[in-house]
C-alpha beads as a LAMMPS data file, in Angstrom:
LAMMPS data file: protein, C-alpha beads

471 atoms
470 bonds

1 atom types
1 bond types

-500.0 500.0 xlo xhi
-500.0 500.0 ylo yhi
-500.0 500.0 zlo zhi

Masses

1 110.0

Atoms # bond

1 1 1 437.641 177.285 281.903
2 1 1 437.847 175.138 284.856
3 1 1 439.523 172.116 285.847
4 1 1 438.163 170.239 288.786
5 1 1 440.089 167.336 289.945
6 1 1 438.398 165.272 292.926
7 1 1 439.869 162.256 294.813
8 1 1 437.659 159.287 294.026
9 1 1 437.643 155.875 295.691
10 1 1 440.496 154.679 294.166
11 1 1 441.979 157.068 291.073
12 1 1 441.474 160.727 289.717
13 1 1 438.546 162.306 288.582
14 1 1 438.910 164.900 286.216
15 1 1 435.761 167.273 285.171
16 1 1 435.673 168.026 281.540
17 1 1 436.487 171.689 280.610
18 1 1 434.049 173.792 280.722
19 1 1 433.419 177.073 278.940
20 1 1 431.455 179.345 277.137
21 1 1 429.983 181.137 280.498
22 1 1 427.564 178.976 281.323
23 1 1 426.774 178.500 285.090
24 1 1 429.215 175.409 286.675
25 1 1 426.530 172.093 286.903
26 1 1 428.564 169.352 288.803
27 1 1 427.148 165.842 287.810
28 1 1 428.727 163.616 290.711
29 1 1 427.396 160.479 289.351
30 1 1 430.139 160.278 286.558
31 1 1 432.595 160.752 289.061
32 1 1 435.261 157.645 288.420
33 1 1 433.902 154.821 290.629
34 1 1 435.397 150.926 290.919
35 1 1 433.598 147.925 289.691
36 1 1 434.550 144.120 290.479
37 1 1 434.096 142.164 287.585
38 1 1 433.634 138.818 288.426
39 1 1 434.417 136.608 285.578
40 1 1 436.811 137.777 282.519
41 1 1 435.229 135.624 279.410
42 1 1 433.706 137.376 276.504
43 1 1 431.173 139.472 278.048
44 1 1 433.372 140.366 280.986
45 1 1 436.184 141.352 279.131
46 1 1 434.027 143.791 276.669
47 1 1 432.150 145.208 279.523
48 1 1 435.418 146.370 280.986
49 1 1 436.292 147.870 278.158
50 1 1 432.797 149.941 277.728
51 1 1 433.114 150.887 281.618
52 1 1 436.364 151.702 281.283
53 1 1 435.709 154.247 278.461
54 1 1 433.311 156.189 280.905
55 1 1 435.624 156.748 283.632
56 1 1 435.302 153.383 285.918
57 1 1 438.009 151.935 287.535
58 1 1 437.540 147.873 286.541
59 1 1 438.891 144.743 288.144
60 1 1 438.383 141.724 286.336
61 1 1 438.782 138.413 288.494
62 1 1 438.778 135.515 286.453
63 1 1 438.871 131.593 287.813
64 1 1 440.948 130.488 284.813
65 1 1 444.313 131.183 283.990
66 1 1 445.273 134.049 281.491
67 1 1 444.528 131.819 278.438
68 1 1 447.378 134.238 276.354
69 1 1 449.695 132.024 278.343
70 1 1 448.320 128.683 278.230
71 1 1 447.440 126.069 275.891
72 1 1 443.471 125.710 275.455
73 1 1 442.295 122.366 276.478
74 1 1 440.153 120.734 273.434
75 1 1 436.572 119.496 273.613
76 1 1 435.022 122.356 275.832
77 1 1 434.495 125.482 273.212
78 1 1 431.817 125.119 270.407
79 1 1 432.721 127.667 267.873
80 1 1 431.259 130.964 267.962
81 1 1 428.867 132.385 265.055
82 1 1 429.741 136.196 265.176
83 1 1 426.571 138.082 263.520
84 1 1 425.206 141.608 263.323
85 1 1 424.359 142.232 266.924
86 1 1 427.976 140.845 268.346
87 1 1 429.593 142.956 265.016
88 1 1 427.451 145.989 266.132
89 1 1 428.969 145.525 270.081
90 1 1 432.725 145.027 268.743
91 1 1 432.264 148.176 266.366
92 1 1 431.575 150.366 269.530
93 1 1 435.456 149.492 270.975
94 1 1 436.882 149.443 267.416
95 1 1 437.550 145.607 267.341
96 1 1 434.989 144.449 264.753
97 1 1 437.277 144.688 262.141
98 1 1 440.233 142.950 263.704
99 1 1 437.904 139.825 264.477
100 1 1 436.352 140.160 260.890
101 1 1 439.821 139.736 259.518
102 1 1 440.137 136.509 261.068
103 1 1 436.631 134.821 260.714
104 1 1 434.853 133.158 258.088
105 1 1 431.827 134.123 256.652
106 1 1 428.954 131.598 255.983
107 1 1 426.315 132.744 254.255
108 1 1 424.341 129.564 254.185
109 1 1 424.124 126.015 255.419
110 1 1 425.111 122.782 253.583
111 1 1 423.393 119.667 254.481
112 1 1 424.623 116.108 254.606
113 1 1 422.186 113.294 254.029
114 1 1 423.154 109.921 255.186
115 1 1 424.410 108.817 251.544
116 1 1 426.650 111.863 251.433
117 1 1 424.347 113.817 249.165
118 1 1 424.638 117.837 249.882
119 1 1 422.051 120.578 249.561
120 1 1 422.637 124.096 250.068
121 1 1 420.095 126.356 252.177
122 1 1 421.358 130.462 252.104
123 1 1 420.434 131.836 255.271
124 1 1 419.641 135.439 253.846
125 1 1 420.162 137.531 250.862
126 1 1 423.522 137.965 249.050
127 1 1 425.860 139.834 251.166
128 1 1 424.407 138.131 254.264
129 1 1 426.246 135.684 256.316
130 1 1 427.342 134.840 259.979
131 1 1 431.088 134.570 260.693
132 1 1 432.794 131.360 262.070
133 1 1 435.142 132.755 264.821
134 1 1 437.516 131.021 267.478
135 1 1 436.240 131.332 271.126
136 1 1 439.806 131.451 272.192
137 1 1 441.191 134.043 269.720
138 1 1 438.351 136.398 270.372
139 1 1 438.912 135.972 273.838
140 1 1 442.167 136.683 273.560
141 1 1 441.727 139.723 271.539
142 1 1 439.022 141.167 274.207
143 1 1 441.699 140.443 276.897
144 1 1 444.361 142.542 274.975
145 1 1 441.871 145.374 274.409
146 1 1 441.159 145.256 277.751
147 1 1 444.845 145.417 279.252
148 1 1 445.615 148.376 277.044
149 1 1 443.127 150.541 279.079
150 1 1 444.736 152.028 282.211
151 1 1 441.772 151.574 284.250
152 1 1 441.352 147.880 283.577
153 1 1 443.289 145.779 286.018
154 1 1 443.004 141.801 285.361
155 1 1 443.604 139.091 288.034
156 1 1 443.806 135.696 286.674
157 1 1 443.288 131.820 288.810
158 1 1 441.054 133.692 291.259
159 1 1 437.849 131.823 292.034
160 1 1 435.005 133.943 293.826
161 1 1 434.410 132.012 297.028
162 1 1 431.658 134.708 298.595
163 1 1 429.755 137.295 297.610
164 1 1 428.455 140.481 300.353
165 1 1 425.698 142.133 297.768
166 1 1 424.519 144.993 299.670
167 1 1 428.131 146.504 300.584
168 1 1 429.750 145.347 297.197
169 1 1 432.350 142.981 298.695
170 1 1 433.658 140.136 297.186
171 1 1 436.169 137.104 298.383
172 1 1 438.509 135.063 295.555
173 1 1 440.829 132.535 296.194
174 1 1 443.934 132.134 294.030
175 1 1 443.790 128.612 292.662
176 1 1 447.556 128.422 292.077
177 1 1 448.694 129.805 295.545
178 1 1 445.854 129.362 298.098
179 1 1 446.031 133.273 298.755
180 1 1 442.400 134.606 299.806
181 1 1 441.567 137.933 299.082
182 1 1 439.027 140.428 300.275
183 1 1 437.642 143.102 297.696
184 1 1 435.734 146.149 298.190
185 1 1 434.399 148.122 295.446
186 1 1 431.739 150.494 294.506
187 1 1 429.741 147.826 292.412
188 1 1 429.800 144.446 291.401
189 1 1 429.192 142.845 287.876
190 1 1 428.528 138.953 287.731
191 1 1 429.906 137.793 284.258
192 1 1 430.888 134.502 285.821
193 1 1 428.654 132.051 283.204
194 1 1 425.856 129.619 283.656
195 1 1 427.140 128.454 287.311
196 1 1 427.720 132.215 288.539
197 1 1 428.682 132.723 292.172
198 1 1 427.308 135.869 292.193
199 1 1 423.739 134.741 291.031
200 1 1 424.048 131.941 293.206
201 1 1 424.164 134.530 296.185
202 1 1 421.296 136.451 294.649
203 1 1 419.263 133.068 294.726
204 1 1 419.358 133.207 298.503
205 1 1 417.265 136.764 298.661
206 1 1 413.780 137.097 298.725
207 1 1 411.818 137.010 295.360
208 1 1 414.461 135.883 293.057
209 1 1 413.207 133.712 290.606
210 1 1 415.857 130.843 289.015
211 1 1 415.220 128.287 286.536
212 1 1 417.805 125.747 284.795
213 1 1 416.892 123.232 282.557
214 1 1 418.936 120.782 280.641
215 1 1 418.502 119.473 277.196
216 1 1 418.133 115.485 277.004
217 1 1 421.307 115.979 274.707
218 1 1 424.920 116.354 274.886
219 1 1 427.551 117.298 272.823
220 1 1 431.223 116.171 272.183
221 1 1 433.689 118.128 269.599
222 1 1 435.523 116.281 266.887
223 1 1 437.914 117.809 264.003
224 1 1 437.992 117.409 260.366
225 1 1 441.650 118.332 259.078
226 1 1 442.769 119.857 256.401
227 1 1 444.034 117.878 253.037
228 1 1 447.013 116.600 252.571
229 1 1 447.831 119.832 250.369
230 1 1 446.639 121.639 252.984
231 1 1 443.340 123.047 252.193
232 1 1 439.631 122.607 253.313
233 1 1 438.392 119.293 253.025
234 1 1 434.591 120.678 252.569
235 1 1 433.352 123.867 251.291
236 1 1 434.211 126.109 253.771
237 1 1 431.836 129.319 253.292
238 1 1 428.994 127.272 255.178
239 1 1 427.860 125.685 258.418
240 1 1 427.866 122.352 257.397
241 1 1 424.915 119.911 259.294
242 1 1 424.135 116.365 259.310
243 1 1 420.645 116.379 260.619
244 1 1 419.326 112.837 261.904
245 1 1 416.383 113.440 263.900
246 1 1 417.012 112.804 267.536
247 1 1 420.791 113.501 266.953
248 1 1 422.638 115.695 264.402
249 1 1 426.576 116.868 263.984
250 1 1 427.468 120.504 262.732
251 1 1 430.964 121.662 261.383
252 1 1 432.226 125.314 261.352
253 1 1 435.454 126.490 259.348
254 1 1 438.748 127.502 260.952
255 1 1 441.267 129.835 259.391
256 1 1 443.963 126.918 259.667
257 1 1 441.799 124.994 257.169
258 1 1 440.512 122.645 259.345
259 1 1 436.627 122.102 260.783
260 1 1 435.554 121.854 264.389
261 1 1 432.637 119.614 264.563
262 1 1 430.350 119.131 267.452
263 1 1 428.310 115.816 267.764
264 1 1 424.985 116.651 269.332
265 1 1 422.902 113.473 270.837
266 1 1 421.245 112.224 273.626
267 1 1 422.864 110.412 276.348
268 1 1 420.980 107.703 276.740
269 1 1 419.625 105.245 273.905
270 1 1 421.018 103.300 271.172
271 1 1 422.471 105.899 269.702
272 1 1 423.075 107.735 273.060
273 1 1 426.678 108.755 274.467
274 1 1 426.179 106.532 277.046
275 1 1 426.087 103.559 274.991
276 1 1 428.798 104.226 272.049
277 1 1 432.219 103.722 273.816
278 1 1 434.401 100.955 272.483
279 1 1 436.203 101.378 269.183
280 1 1 434.120 99.026 267.313
281 1 1 430.988 100.712 268.395
282 1 1 432.496 104.497 267.502
283 1 1 433.195 103.767 264.311
284 1 1 430.089 101.500 263.502
285 1 1 427.785 104.385 264.434
286 1 1 430.066 107.095 263.112
287 1 1 429.983 105.295 259.495
288 1 1 426.373 104.620 259.367
289 1 1 425.139 108.035 260.531
290 1 1 428.276 110.634 259.227
291 1 1 429.870 108.247 256.712
292 1 1 431.046 111.025 254.425
293 1 1 432.974 112.817 257.461
294 1 1 435.038 109.597 258.639
295 1 1 437.700 109.878 256.233
296 1 1 438.396 113.515 256.847
297 1 1 438.812 112.361 260.667
298 1 1 442.237 110.714 260.991
299 1 1 442.058 111.348 264.621
300 1 1 438.335 110.245 265.197
301 1 1 438.560 107.425 267.731
302 1 1 441.295 109.637 269.731
303 1 1 439.133 112.613 269.921
304 1 1 435.925 110.749 270.651
305 1 1 437.313 108.778 273.684
306 1 1 439.296 111.816 274.946
307 1 1 437.210 114.751 274.510
308 1 1 434.242 115.292 277.277
309 1 1 430.978 115.204 276.841
310 1 1 429.252 118.544 277.461
311 1 1 425.975 119.485 278.583
312 1 1 423.576 121.803 277.225
313 1 1 421.462 124.195 280.163
314 1 1 419.180 126.759 279.681
315 1 1 419.283 129.534 282.711
316 1 1 416.451 131.968 283.431
317 1 1 416.307 134.513 286.286
318 1 1 414.707 137.762 287.574
319 1 1 415.855 140.521 288.862
320 1 1 419.448 140.683 287.415
321 1 1 420.266 143.635 289.784
322 1 1 420.071 142.949 293.564
323 1 1 421.782 145.042 295.956
324 1 1 425.057 146.730 294.643
325 1 1 425.345 143.312 291.772
326 1 1 424.358 143.282 288.438
327 1 1 424.446 140.213 286.141
328 1 1 425.518 139.936 282.361
329 1 1 425.710 137.059 279.732
330 1 1 425.360 133.685 280.704
331 1 1 425.230 134.388 284.124
332 1 1 421.337 135.675 283.679
333 1 1 420.370 133.843 280.377
334 1 1 422.333 130.902 279.374
335 1 1 421.170 129.393 276.230
336 1 1 421.628 126.491 273.899
337 1 1 424.010 127.113 271.082
338 1 1 421.453 126.199 268.369
339 1 1 421.120 129.727 266.981
340 1 1 424.298 130.971 267.490
341 1 1 423.509 133.898 269.357
342 1 1 425.226 133.160 272.831
343 1 1 427.791 135.022 272.757
344 1 1 425.710 138.093 270.445
345 1 1 423.376 138.072 273.091
346 1 1 425.772 138.343 275.415
347 1 1 427.610 141.466 273.715
348 1 1 424.042 143.083 273.368
349 1 1 424.165 142.962 277.141
350 1 1 427.236 145.456 277.157
351 1 1 425.402 147.765 274.837
352 1 1 422.297 148.078 276.678
353 1 1 424.152 148.278 280.113
354 1 1 426.375 151.041 278.501
355 1 1 423.126 152.815 276.888
356 1 1 421.504 152.799 280.259
357 1 1 424.626 154.758 282.118
358 1 1 424.868 157.094 279.270
359 1 1 420.898 157.674 279.535
360 1 1 420.613 157.637 283.098
361 1 1 423.878 158.769 284.406
362 1 1 423.002 157.207 288.199
363 1 1 424.363 153.431 288.397
364 1 1 421.151 151.937 290.649
365 1 1 418.660 153.643 288.168
366 1 1 420.475 152.526 285.226
367 1 1 420.926 148.772 286.194
368 1 1 417.167 148.747 286.956
369 1 1 416.307 149.789 283.105
370 1 1 418.838 147.575 282.162
371 1 1 417.379 144.456 283.255
372 1 1 413.717 145.608 282.664
373 1 1 415.011 146.238 278.843
374 1 1 416.894 143.115 278.361
375 1 1 414.964 140.057 280.359
376 1 1 412.242 139.897 277.417
377 1 1 414.943 139.775 275.044
378 1 1 416.980 137.075 276.741
379 1 1 414.038 134.773 277.309
380 1 1 412.978 135.354 273.767
381 1 1 416.413 134.501 272.072
382 1 1 416.284 131.475 274.707
383 1 1 413.060 130.440 273.158
384 1 1 414.182 130.520 269.875
385 1 1 417.435 128.681 270.351
386 1 1 415.660 125.493 271.800
387 1 1 413.307 126.116 268.496
388 1 1 416.314 126.091 266.257
389 1 1 417.429 123.079 267.796
390 1 1 414.538 121.264 266.434
391 1 1 415.042 122.609 263.072
392 1 1 418.243 121.998 262.536
393 1 1 418.093 118.372 264.109
394 1 1 414.705 117.089 262.625
395 1 1 413.161 119.769 259.965
396 1 1 416.094 120.562 257.343
397 1 1 415.547 116.973 255.575
398 1 1 412.096 117.523 255.611
399 1 1 410.475 118.193 252.525
400 1 1 407.428 120.287 253.662
401 1 1 409.971 122.125 255.675
402 1 1 412.279 122.786 252.671
403 1 1 409.509 124.305 250.309
404 1 1 408.455 126.580 253.215
405 1 1 411.807 127.882 253.098
406 1 1 412.168 128.340 249.502
407 1 1 409.122 130.111 249.599
408 1 1 410.633 132.305 252.264
409 1 1 414.165 132.771 250.686
410 1 1 412.014 134.221 247.407
411 1 1 410.081 136.462 249.636
412 1 1 413.172 137.959 250.985
413 1 1 415.160 137.916 247.526
414 1 1 412.374 139.419 245.711
415 1 1 411.258 142.001 248.299
416 1 1 414.350 142.579 250.671
417 1 1 412.956 146.559 251.695
418 1 1 409.744 145.030 253.127
419 1 1 410.268 141.665 254.327
420 1 1 412.584 139.959 256.744
421 1 1 412.643 136.259 257.831
422 1 1 412.874 135.347 261.300
423 1 1 416.323 134.445 260.958
424 1 1 417.119 137.425 259.120
425 1 1 415.690 139.502 262.033
426 1 1 417.778 137.338 264.545
427 1 1 420.925 137.195 262.893
428 1 1 421.169 140.143 260.774
429 1 1 419.656 143.234 262.500
430 1 1 419.704 144.295 265.682
431 1 1 415.534 143.955 266.231
432 1 1 414.869 143.210 269.642
433 1 1 414.779 139.401 270.141
434 1 1 411.285 139.573 271.311
435 1 1 409.978 141.219 268.336
436 1 1 411.891 138.967 265.917
437 1 1 410.235 136.099 267.909
438 1 1 406.584 137.160 267.415
439 1 1 407.073 138.619 264.014
440 1 1 408.787 135.583 262.865
441 1 1 406.045 133.174 264.130
442 1 1 403.247 135.066 262.702
443 1 1 405.148 135.156 258.824
444 1 1 405.662 131.749 259.557
445 1 1 402.169 131.102 259.906
446 1 1 401.013 133.080 257.013
447 1 1 403.678 131.515 254.595
448 1 1 402.560 127.947 255.548
449 1 1 399.090 129.251 255.039
450 1 1 399.674 131.270 251.660
451 1 1 401.441 127.638 250.312
452 1 1 398.139 125.825 251.265
453 1 1 395.422 128.443 250.375
454 1 1 397.067 130.555 247.283
455 1 1 399.215 130.814 243.894
456 1 1 402.825 130.631 245.211
457 1 1 403.101 133.056 241.978
458 1 1 401.386 135.795 243.905
459 1 1 404.539 136.473 245.752
460 1 1 405.867 138.340 242.840
461 1 1 403.672 140.812 243.598
462 1 1 404.904 143.460 246.066
463 1 1 401.204 145.016 246.883
464 1 1 399.943 141.578 247.507
465 1 1 403.060 140.420 249.924
466 1 1 402.663 143.784 252.001
467 1 1 398.544 143.317 252.559
468 1 1 399.491 139.260 253.195
469 1 1 401.830 139.754 255.673
470 1 1 400.344 143.032 257.153
471 1 1 403.324 145.090 256.561

Bonds

1 1 1 2
2 1 2 3
3 1 3 4
4 1 4 5
5 1 5 6
6 1 6 7
7 1 7 8
8 1 8 9
9 1 9 10
10 1 10 11
11 1 11 12
12 1 12 13
13 1 13 14
14 1 14 15
15 1 15 16
16 1 16 17
17 1 17 18
18 1 18 19
19 1 19 20
20 1 20 21
21 1 21 22
22 1 22 23
23 1 23 24
24 1 24 25
25 1 25 26
26 1 26 27
27 1 27 28
28 1 28 29
29 1 29 30
30 1 30 31
31 1 31 32
32 1 32 33
33 1 33 34
34 1 34 35
35 1 35 36
36 1 36 37
37 1 37 38
38 1 38 39
39 1 39 40
40 1 40 41
41 1 41 42
42 1 42 43
43 1 43 44
44 1 44 45
45 1 45 46
46 1 46 47
47 1 47 48
48 1 48 49
49 1 49 50
50 1 50 51
51 1 51 52
52 1 52 53
53 1 53 54
54 1 54 55
55 1 55 56
56 1 56 57
57 1 57 58
58 1 58 59
59 1 59 60
60 1 60 61
61 1 61 62
62 1 62 63
63 1 63 64
64 1 64 65
65 1 65 66
66 1 66 67
67 1 67 68
68 1 68 69
69 1 69 70
70 1 70 71
71 1 71 72
72 1 72 73
73 1 73 74
74 1 74 75
75 1 75 76
76 1 76 77
77 1 77 78
78 1 78 79
79 1 79 80
80 1 80 81
81 1 81 82
82 1 82 83
83 1 83 84
84 1 84 85
85 1 85 86
86 1 86 87
87 1 87 88
88 1 88 89
89 1 89 90
90 1 90 91
91 1 91 92
92 1 92 93
93 1 93 94
94 1 94 95
95 1 95 96
96 1 96 97
97 1 97 98
98 1 98 99
99 1 99 100
100 1 100 101
101 1 101 102
102 1 102 103
103 1 103 104
104 1 104 105
105 1 105 106
106 1 106 107
107 1 107 108
108 1 108 109
109 1 109 110
110 1 110 111
111 1 111 112
112 1 112 113
113 1 113 114
114 1 114 115
115 1 115 116
116 1 116 117
117 1 117 118
118 1 118 119
119 1 119 120
120 1 120 121
121 1 121 122
122 1 122 123
123 1 123 124
124 1 124 125
125 1 125 126
126 1 126 127
127 1 127 128
128 1 128 129
129 1 129 130
130 1 130 131
131 1 131 132
132 1 132 133
133 1 133 134
134 1 134 135
135 1 135 136
136 1 136 137
137 1 137 138
138 1 138 139
139 1 139 140
140 1 140 141
141 1 141 142
142 1 142 143
143 1 143 144
144 1 144 145
145 1 145 146
146 1 146 147
147 1 147 148
148 1 148 149
149 1 149 150
150 1 150 151
151 1 151 152
152 1 152 153
153 1 153 154
154 1 154 155
155 1 155 156
156 1 156 157
157 1 157 158
158 1 158 159
159 1 159 160
160 1 160 161
161 1 161 162
162 1 162 163
163 1 163 164
164 1 164 165
165 1 165 166
166 1 166 167
167 1 167 168
168 1 168 169
169 1 169 170
170 1 170 171
171 1 171 172
172 1 172 173
173 1 173 174
174 1 174 175
175 1 175 176
176 1 176 177
177 1 177 178
178 1 178 179
179 1 179 180
180 1 180 181
181 1 181 182
182 1 182 183
183 1 183 184
184 1 184 185
185 1 185 186
186 1 186 187
187 1 187 188
188 1 188 189
189 1 189 190
190 1 190 191
191 1 191 192
192 1 192 193
193 1 193 194
194 1 194 195
195 1 195 196
196 1 196 197
197 1 197 198
198 1 198 199
199 1 199 200
200 1 200 201
201 1 201 202
202 1 202 203
203 1 203 204
204 1 204 205
205 1 205 206
206 1 206 207
207 1 207 208
208 1 208 209
209 1 209 210
210 1 210 211
211 1 211 212
212 1 212 213
213 1 213 214
214 1 214 215
215 1 215 216
216 1 216 217
217 1 217 218
218 1 218 219
219 1 219 220
220 1 220 221
221 1 221 222
222 1 222 223
223 1 223 224
224 1 224 225
225 1 225 226
226 1 226 227
227 1 227 228
228 1 228 229
229 1 229 230
230 1 230 231
231 1 231 232
232 1 232 233
233 1 233 234
234 1 234 235
235 1 235 236
236 1 236 237
237 1 237 238
238 1 238 239
239 1 239 240
240 1 240 241
241 1 241 242
242 1 242 243
243 1 243 244
244 1 244 245
245 1 245 246
246 1 246 247
247 1 247 248
248 1 248 249
249 1 249 250
250 1 250 251
251 1 251 252
252 1 252 253
253 1 253 254
254 1 254 255
255 1 255 256
256 1 256 257
257 1 257 258
258 1 258 259
259 1 259 260
260 1 260 261
261 1 261 262
262 1 262 263
263 1 263 264
264 1 264 265
265 1 265 266
266 1 266 267
267 1 267 268
268 1 268 269
269 1 269 270
270 1 270 271
271 1 271 272
272 1 272 273
273 1 273 274
274 1 274 275
275 1 275 276
276 1 276 277
277 1 277 278
278 1 278 279
279 1 279 280
280 1 280 281
281 1 281 282
282 1 282 283
283 1 283 284
284 1 284 285
285 1 285 286
286 1 286 287
287 1 287 288
288 1 288 289
289 1 289 290
290 1 290 291
291 1 291 292
292 1 292 293
293 1 293 294
294 1 294 295
295 1 295 296
296 1 296 297
297 1 297 298
298 1 298 299
299 1 299 300
300 1 300 301
301 1 301 302
302 1 302 303
303 1 303 304
304 1 304 305
305 1 305 306
306 1 306 307
307 1 307 308
308 1 308 309
309 1 309 310
310 1 310 311
311 1 311 312
312 1 312 313
313 1 313 314
314 1 314 315
315 1 315 316
316 1 316 317
317 1 317 318
318 1 318 319
319 1 319 320
320 1 320 321
321 1 321 322
322 1 322 323
323 1 323 324
324 1 324 325
325 1 325 326
326 1 326 327
327 1 327 328
328 1 328 329
329 1 329 330
330 1 330 331
331 1 331 332
332 1 332 333
333 1 333 334
334 1 334 335
335 1 335 336
336 1 336 337
337 1 337 338
338 1 338 339
339 1 339 340
340 1 340 341
341 1 341 342
342 1 342 343
343 1 343 344
344 1 344 345
345 1 345 346
346 1 346 347
347 1 347 348
348 1 348 349
349 1 349 350
350 1 350 351
351 1 351 352
352 1 352 353
353 1 353 354
354 1 354 355
355 1 355 356
356 1 356 357
357 1 357 358
358 1 358 359
359 1 359 360
360 1 360 361
361 1 361 362
362 1 362 363
363 1 363 364
364 1 364 365
365 1 365 366
366 1 366 367
367 1 367 368
368 1 368 369
369 1 369 370
370 1 370 371
371 1 371 372
372 1 372 373
373 1 373 374
374 1 374 375
375 1 375 376
376 1 376 377
377 1 377 378
378 1 378 379
379 1 379 380
380 1 380 381
381 1 381 382
382 1 382 383
383 1 383 384
384 1 384 385
385 1 385 386
386 1 386 387
387 1 387 388
388 1 388 389
389 1 389 390
390 1 390 391
391 1 391 392
392 1 392 393
393 1 393 394
394 1 394 395
395 1 395 396
396 1 396 397
397 1 397 398
398 1 398 399
399 1 399 400
400 1 400 401
401 1 401 402
402 1 402 403
403 1 403 404
404 1 404 405
405 1 405 406
406 1 406 407
407 1 407 408
408 1 408 409
409 1 409 410
410 1 410 411
411 1 411 412
412 1 412 413
413 1 413 414
414 1 414 415
415 1 415 416
416 1 416 417
417 1 417 418
418 1 418 419
419 1 419 420
420 1 420 421
421 1 421 422
422 1 422 423
423 1 423 424
424 1 424 425
425 1 425 426
426 1 426 427
427 1 427 428
428 1 428 429
429 1 429 430
430 1 430 431
431 1 431 432
432 1 432 433
433 1 433 434
434 1 434 435
435 1 435 436
436 1 436 437
437 1 437 438
438 1 438 439
439 1 439 440
440 1 440 441
441 1 441 442
442 1 442 443
443 1 443 444
444 1 444 445
445 1 445 446
446 1 446 447
447 1 447 448
448 1 448 449
449 1 449 450
450 1 450 451
451 1 451 452
452 1 452 453
453 1 453 454
454 1 454 455
455 1 455 456
456 1 456 457
457 1 457 458
458 1 458 459
459 1 459 460
460 1 460 461
461 1 461 462
462 1 462 463
463 1 463 464
464 1 464 465
465 1 465 466
466 1 466 467
467 1 467 468
468 1 468 469
469 1 469 470
470 1 470 471
């Protein structure tokens, strides 16, 4: 048995015990190395744990204060929908059970008409559900998990002001003290969100493709309070949607029996944020289009006027790896929230990055494979999220679309072993997003053709279904 201790950049590396009289082979690519992680949000905290488990020394620099010690401001955090991809990523670090313990399952969506009538649509088959989780609570759990690892060091109130991609150097300014810090490491990971400082530096390098596009709509958070006896005011195990054509509202349940509501609508026009400001205008608008929710919102006027209007942006770029720096999460693929996959996609980045390190060992080679594998899937879920905005806002009240969804759901129920809807592939599996996009589009076309051309009773015949959908 041989034990080898070797000093690395900022720590000790211990070679695993070697026995069985095999020749000694040292793979020096696995020697502990240091990583500067810019951004300690959801993806940043999670990937830090993955890297620490591989022996990397990780220093997280987060521009915000430690959210475990401050009150989270209202109005800026859309509730998160945790589904299979995110659960898979959390499982790998032993956190899924604790997160799901405080989550609320939502097996379907509940549509609210202007008259207050309700219509329920299941997302998948029995047992399939997305899970409403608090972004703040999940981030705190990840920060605590990172703290438990001796190889992870967290620094808060640290804004990244400058990046040297070739020499792996970052400069930070402490927003609380004004102190400026220069940090040298072996690698940089940019997990600092849609307006990433690391990506901003990459954009100045040759042949770097970048685009950002905003929707014409913004969002504002409102709250439905628990009833006077402390219970949920609506069905808790559903994602509630008020579809109104060019605008809509959704509501997700919280463990304290409240609902976080998010109003999505254009900035301009008669039903736009820019033109609804006074108490009278707010109450008229809400009573006209969301009348059944108004009695459940005692703080409606206060929330509407105090909570900010958030923007909805899609970011695409390539490459994700430049010099000694690599991007993860929103820094390389921010998407709109209408498929509930932003966090799940970012967590899947962590899984793929870790898998590439396992497969290739060498960091530089691993990062090239990571970006190559993830880029098509990130683009696919960005397209799906924009597509789902139209479905949630415009189509969930359309009779033709509702009939299509019924036929699709019946096929899923009758033949779960051979057929999955696009929503199931995205939310309840780890099938690559690109495959779900392509296969889902083809399935949608064939279902509409089936409705138009064939007796729908044929869907009970498994042989027919396999042939019709080329399964």
